[in-house]
C-alpha positions in Angstrom: -20.5 25.5 54.8 -22.8 27.7 53.2 -23.5 32.0 53.7 -27.4 31.0 54.9 -25.6 28.4 57.6 -23.7 31.0 58.9 -26.6 33.7 58.7 -28.9 30.9 60.8 -26.2 30.9 63.6 -26.1 34.6 63.9 -29.7 34.9 63.7 -29.9 32.0 66.4 -27.6 33.7 68.6 -28.8 37.1 68.4 -32.2 36.2 68.8 -31.6 33.7 71.6 -34.1 31.2 70.3 -34.9 29.2 67.1 -38.7 30.5 67.0 -37.8 34.2 66.8 -34.8 33.9 64.6 -37.3 31.6 61.8 -39.7 34.2 62.2 -36.9 37.4 61.4 -35.6 35.3 58.7 -38.8 34.2 57.0 -38.2 30.2 57.4 -39.4 27.7 59.2 -38.5 26.4 62.5 -37.5 23.0 61.2 -35.5 24.7 58.3 -33.5 26.8 60.7 -32.8 23.8 63.3 -31.6 21.8 60.4 -29.2 24.2 59.3 -28.2 24.7 62.7 -27.7 21.1 63.1 -25.6 20.7 59.5 -23.2 23.5 60.9 -22.7 21.6 64.1 -22.5 17.8 62.5 -19.7 19.9 60.0 -17.7 21.3 62.5 -18.0 18.6 65.5 -19.0 21.2 68.0 -22.1 22.0 69.8 -22.8 25.4 68.9 -25.8 26.0 71.3 -27.2 24.7 74.6 -31.0 24.2 74.5 -33.2 25.0 77.7 -37.0 24.0 76.2 -39.5 26.8 76.8 -36.3 29.0 77.8 -33.9 30.0 75.4 -30.8 28.6 73.6 -27.7 29.5 74.7 -24.5 30.1 72.7 -21.8 27.6 73.8 -18.3 29.4 73.8 -15.4 27.1 72.5 -12.3 27.3 74.3 -9.2 26.9 71.9 
């Protein structure tokens, strides 16, 4: 996992959307989506729940 992946996850969690976080980071939505997806695949966890046209919610993982 790269530092940029962690920054992407934090930005999405803070902004509540891929669109707003991509703008804040100066990246495209697709690039940011790929970064988040790579972390999800690498960890085997779904980090966000997507509600189209509303927002993204950070998934709480119980350990």
